Every structure is written in structure tokens, then in C-alpha cells.
C-alpha positions as CSV (number, residue, x, y, z in Angstrom):
1,M,-20.7,25.1,28.8
2,R,-19.6,22.2,26.6
3,Q,-22.6,22.7,24.3
4,T,-21.5,26.2,23.4
5,L,-17.7,25.9,23.7
6,M,-17.2,23.4,20.9
7,P,-19.4,25.0,18.3
8,I,-17.8,28.4,19.0
9,L,-14.3,26.9,18.7
10,S,-15.4,25.2,15.5
11,L,-16.7,28.5,14.2
12,F,-13.4,30.2,14.9
13,T,-11.4,27.5,13.1
14,S,-13.7,27.5,10.1
15,I,-13.4,31.3,9.9
16,G,-9.6,30.8,9.9
17,T,-9.9,28.5,6.9
18,L,-12.1,31.1,5.2
19,L,-9.6,33.8,5.8
20,C,-6.6,31.7,4.8
21,C,-7.8,30.3,1.6
22,A,-11.2,31.5,0.4
23,L,-10.8,35.2,0.8
24,P,-7.5,35.4,-1.1
25,A,-8.9,33.2,-3.9
26,L,-12.0,35.4,-4.1
27,L,-9.9,38.6,-4.2
28,V,-7.7,37.3,-6.9
29,T,-10.7,36.0,-8.9
30,L,-12.3,39.5,-8.7
31,G,-9.1,41.1,-9.8
32,A,-8.4,42.7,-6.5
33,G,-4.7,41.7,-6.2
34,A,-3.7,45.0,-4.7
35,A,-6.3,44.5,-1.9
36,L,-4.9,41.0,-1.3
37,A,-1.4,42.5,-1.1
38,G,-2.6,45.0,1.5
39,L,-4.4,42.3,3.4
40,V,-1.3,40.2,3.6
41,S,0.9,43.1,4.6
42,A,-1.6,44.0,7.4
43,A,-2.0,40.3,8.6
44,P,1.2,38.4,7.7
45,W,0.0,35.3,9.6
46,L,-2.3,34.6,6.7
47,V,0.7,33.5,4.6
48,A,1.5,30.9,7.3
49,L,-2.1,29.7,7.3
50,S,-2.1,29.4,3.5
51,K,1.2,27.6,3.5
52,Y,-0.1,25.0,5.8
53,K,-3.6,24.9,4.5
54,A,-3.9,21.1,4.6
55,W,-3.1,21.2,8.4
56,T,-5.4,24.2,8.9
57,F,-8.3,22.4,7.2
58,G,-7.5,19.1,8.9
59,I,-7.5,20.6,12.4
60,S,-10.6,22.7,11.7
61,A,-12.4,19.6,10.3
62,G,-11.5,17.7,13.4
63,M,-12.8,20.5,15.6
64,I,-16.0,20.6,13.6
65,L,-16.5,16.8,13.7
66,L,-15.8,16.8,17.5
67,A,-18.4,19.6,18.0
68,G,-20.9,17.7,15.9
69,W,-20.3,14.5,17.9
70,M,-20.8,16.4,21.1
71,R,-24.0,17.9,19.9
72,W,-25.3,14.6,18.7
73,R,-24.4,12.9,22.0
74,A,-26.2,15.7,24.0
75,R,-29.3,15.8,21.7
76,N,-31.5,14.0,24.2
77,A,-30.0,15.5,27.4
78,P,-32.7,16.8,29.7
79,C,-33.1,20.5,30.4
80,P,-33.7,21.7,33.9
81,I,-37.2,21.7,35.4
82,D,-37.2,25.4,36.3
83,P,-39.1,27.2,33.5
84,K,-36.5,30.0,33.1
85,Q,-33.6,27.6,33.0
86,A,-35.5,25.3,30.6
87,K,-36.2,28.2,28.3
88,A,-32.5,29.2,28.4
89,C,-31.5,25.6,27.8
90,T,-33.6,25.3,24.7
91,S,-32.6,28.7,23.3
92,L,-29.0,27.9,23.9
93,R,-29.3,24.6,22.0
94,R,-30.9,26.4,19.1
95,V,-28.2,29.1,19.0
96,S,-25.6,26.3,19.3
97,G,-27.1,24.6,16.3
98,W,-27.0,27.8,14.2
99,V,-23.4,28.4,15.2
100,Y,-22.4,24.8,14.4
101,W,-24.1,24.6,11.0
102,G,-22.8,28.1,10.2
103,S,-19.3,26.9,10.9
104,V,-19.9,23.8,8.7
105,L,-21.0,26.1,5.8
106,I,-18.1,28.4,6.2
107,W,-15.7,25.4,6.3
108,C,-17.2,24.0,3.1
109,V,-16.9,27.4,1.3
110,G,-13.2,27.6,2.4
111,F,-12.6,24.0,1.3
112,F,-14.1,24.7,-2.1
113,F,-11.9,27.7,-2.7
114,A,-8.8,26.2,-1.3
115,F,-8.9,22.8,-3.0
116,I,-11.5,22.5,-5.7
117,A,-11.9,26.0,-7.3
118,V,-8.1,26.0,-8.0
119,H,-8.5,23.1,-10.4
120,L,-11.8,24.3,-11.8
121,F,-10.9,27.9,-12.6
122,Y,-7.2,27.9,-13.3
């Protein structure tokens, strides 16, 4: 349960950072300001996430680091002896790894657009 819960929570927080900062920056860069206005009118909570983007990224980075620490700590934990449970355990660890590294990638993209691309492109 803990091996899947933390990577999934980190995925949701990293998607939140992607929605708050990377998606609006991408839409403005592509010249889709009207699409951004429609998105903000449909989901006004995006403005609050963007306003507090340092907090959003800080909390999501903490969640991702906590998930990574829990994965590292459980890396040598034994799987059950039963063949079906052992197979489920190893496949769950593999899926958990993909979810974790996917959330790290999404977080990095969001961080780039929120804090670095602003200074590079504008």
C-alpha cells in the first residue's frame, strides 16, 4: 500500500504543478491566449495555484522526495514466497517506479516553465 500510495500522490502533485504553471506558459508561448482564458474561466482554482506557485512546487517537491525516500528504503524488501503474490509484488514495484519517475519528469517540466523559461524567453 505504501509503495503505491506515495508515488501516486507525488504524481497528482506534480500534475498540479504542470497545470498551474507549465500549461499556461505553453499556451501563451503558442499564442493561444484565448484558450488560456477559457481554461482559467472553466477552472478558476488554477489562478490560486499560479499565485502560490512557490508553495505549490515546494509541497510537490516534498511529496516527490518523500516518495523517493520510501521507494529507496523499500528497495530490498522481500516479496512474498507465494508465486502469484511474488509476481504481483514485482510488477507493482515496476509500475510504482514508472509512476514515480513519470512524476519527477512532469515536475521538472513544470519547474522549467514556471521558473526558468520565464527568464529565458521573456
